[in-house]
C-alpha positions in Angstrom: 0.0 0.0 0.0 1.4 3.4 -1.0 0.9 6.3 1.4 2.6 9.4 2.6 2.7 10.1 6.3 3.3 13.8 6.7 2.6 16.5 9.3 0.1 14.4 11.2 -1.7 13.5 8.0 -1.8 10.3 5.9 -2.2 10.9 2.2 -3.3 7.9 0.2 -5.7 6.8 -2.4 -7.5 3.6 -3.2 -10.7 2.2 -4.7 -13.5 2.8 -2.2 -15.6 0.0 -0.8 -19.3 0.2 0.1 -18.2 0.5 3.7 -15.9 3.4 2.9 -18.8 5.2 1.0 -21.0 4.7 4.1 -18.3 6.2 6.4 -17.5 9.1 4.1 -21.2 10.0 3.7 -21.7 10.1 7.4 -18.5 12.0 8.4 -19.3 14.6 5.7 -22.4 15.5 7.7 -20.2 15.9 10.8 -17.7 18.0 8.9 -20.5 20.3 7.5 -21.9 20.7 11.0 -18.4 21.5 12.4 -18.5 18.6 14.9 -15.2 17.5 16.3 -14.9 13.7 15.9 -12.5 10.8 15.5 -13.0 7.4 14.0 -11.6 4.6 16.2 -11.3 0.8 16.4 -11.7 -1.8 13.7 -12.5 0.4 10.8 -9.1 1.9 10.9 -7.4 -1.5 10.2 -9.9 -2.1 7.4 -9.3 1.3 5.9 -5.6 0.4 5.6 -6.2 -3.0 3.9 -7.0 -5.5 6.6 -9.4 -8.0 5.2 -12.2 -8.6 7.7 -15.9 -7.9 8.2 -17.3 -5.4 10.6 -20.9 -4.5 11.5 -20.3 -1.2 13.2 -17.9 1.8 12.8 -17.0 3.4 16.1 -16.8 7.2 16.4 -16.3 9.5 19.3 -17.7 13.0 19.0 -17.1 16.0 21.2 -19.7 16.6 24.0 -22.1 19.1 22.5 -25.2 20.9 23.7 -28.7 19.5 23.0 -29.4 22.4 20.6 -26.3 21.6 18.6 -27.1 17.9 18.8 -30.6 18.5 17.6 -29.4 20.3 14.5 -26.9 17.5 13.9 -29.7 14.9 14.3 -31.9 16.7 11.7 -29.0 16.7 9.3 -28.2 13.0 9.9 -31.8 11.9 9.7 -32.0 13.1 6.0 -29.9 10.1 5.0 -29.7 7.8 8.0 -32.0 6.6 10.8 -31.2 6.0 14.4 -31.5 2.3 15.5 -32.0 3.2 19.2 -34.8 5.7 19.2 -36.9 8.0 17.0 -36.5 10.9 19.5 -33.5 13.3 19.4 -34.2 14.2 23.0 -34.1 10.6 24.2 -31.0 9.9 22.1 -29.2 12.8 23.8 -30.5 12.5 27.4 -31.0 8.8 27.8 -28.1 7.5 25.7 -25.3 9.9 25.1 -25.4 11.7 28.4 -25.6 8.3 30.1 -22.4 7.2 28.3 -24.2 4.9 26.0 -23.7 4.8 22.2 -26.4 5.6 19.6 -26.3 3.9 16.2 -27.2 5.1 12.8 -27.7 3.0 9.6 -29.3 3.5 6.2 -33.1 3.6 6.5 -34.5 0.0 6.8 -31.0 -1.5 7.4 -29.1 -2.5 10.4 -25.6 -3.1 9.1 -23.3 -1.4 8.7 -24.0 1.1 11.4 -22.2 4.1 12.9 -21.9 3.8 16.6 -21.5 7.3 18.2 -20.6 8.2 21.7 -19.3 11.1 23.8 -15.9 10.6 25.3 -16.2 9.1 28.8 -12.6 8.4 29.8 -9.5 10.5 29.7 -8.0 8.1 27.1 -11.0 8.8 24.8 -10.7 12.6 25.4 -7.0 12.4 24.4 -7.9 10.4 21.3 -10.4 13.0 20.2 -7.9 15.8 20.7 -4.9 14.0 19.2 -6.1 12.7 15.9 -4.7 12.1 12.4 -6.3 13.4 9.2 -6.6 10.9 6.3 -6.8 12.6 3.0 -7.3 11.6 -0.6 -8.6 13.3 -3.7 -12.2 12.2 -2.8 -12.4 12.5 1.0 -10.9 13.7 4.2 -11.7 12.4 7.7 -10.2 12.1 11.2 -8.9 8.8 12.7 -7.3 7.9 16.0 -3.6 8.6 16.6 -2.1 5.2 15.6 0.0 4.7 18.6 -3.0 5.1 20.8 -5.1 2.9 18.5 -2.6 0.1 18.6 -2.2 0.4 22.4 -6.0 0.2 22.8 -6.3 -2.8 20.5 -3.6 -4.5 22.7 -5.7 -3.7 25.7 -8.9 -5.2 24.2 -6.9 -8.3 23.6 -9.2 -10.5 21.5 -7.6 -12.4 18.6 -9.4 -9.9 16.2 -8.1 -6.9 18.1 -4.5 -8.2 18.3 -4.6 -8.9 14.5 -5.8 -5.3 13.9 -2.9 -4.0 16.1 -0.4 -6.2 14.3 -1.7 -5.1 10.9 -1.4 -1.4 11.7 2.0 -1.9 13.2 3.3 -3.8 10.2 2.1 -1.1 7.8 3.1 2.0 9.7 6.0 0.9 12.0 8.5 3.1 10.1 6.4 6.2 11.0 5.4 5.3 14.5 7.0 5.7 18.0 7.2 2.2 19.3 8.1 3.4 22.8 4.9 5.5 22.9 2.8 2.5 22.0 4.5 0.5 24.8 4.0 3.4 27.3 0.3 3.7 26.4 -0.2 -0.1 26.5 1.4 -0.4 29.9 -0.8 2.5 31.2 -3.7 0.2 30.2 -2.1 -2.7 32.1 -1.4 -4.7 28.9 0.9 -7.7 29.7 4.5 -7.2 28.3 4.3 -10.7 26.6 1.3 -9.5 24.5 3.1 -6.2 23.6 6.2 -8.0 22.5 4.3 -10.6 20.5 2.4 -8.0 18.5 5.2 -5.5 18.0 7.9 -8.0 17.2 
């Protein structure tokens, strides 16, 4: 895969999948509404060539007021529908403020879906404020800092998550700070054996 890692941006281009089109359409709404967001978790490995299925795309958005959220809801509902509730007020008060995700999919469908949440831990707040911009001729969106992303995948620890971490490390290791990954992973109490196995 050819890419250019430059000034906290990754510049690359490839043929878009249906999943990519779904993500781009959704984040374009966030961009137009000036919402600070970051894509995290499994989609990032998929974006950079990992071959696996996913049902949801995880995204953290800044904590916003209900008025701002209601405007965002109206914009999203023109192309997507919420799988949790038909009420913007309930989505905001009963889900997001209670640190529960809400999910959006194309009308009448369940997968793929965009799983949105406010940051609830310091690690997530750091991720939101320390992101990378992925750019091509056709799109631009924000993804998690890759050192943090790999460390978090090590923390999750399932076979799928460890393979995601290994995939990202193998692609980007010439551009990443290995000691920063190790430091973040140890902050999350990841066992050293797991760190060494994936970052070998």
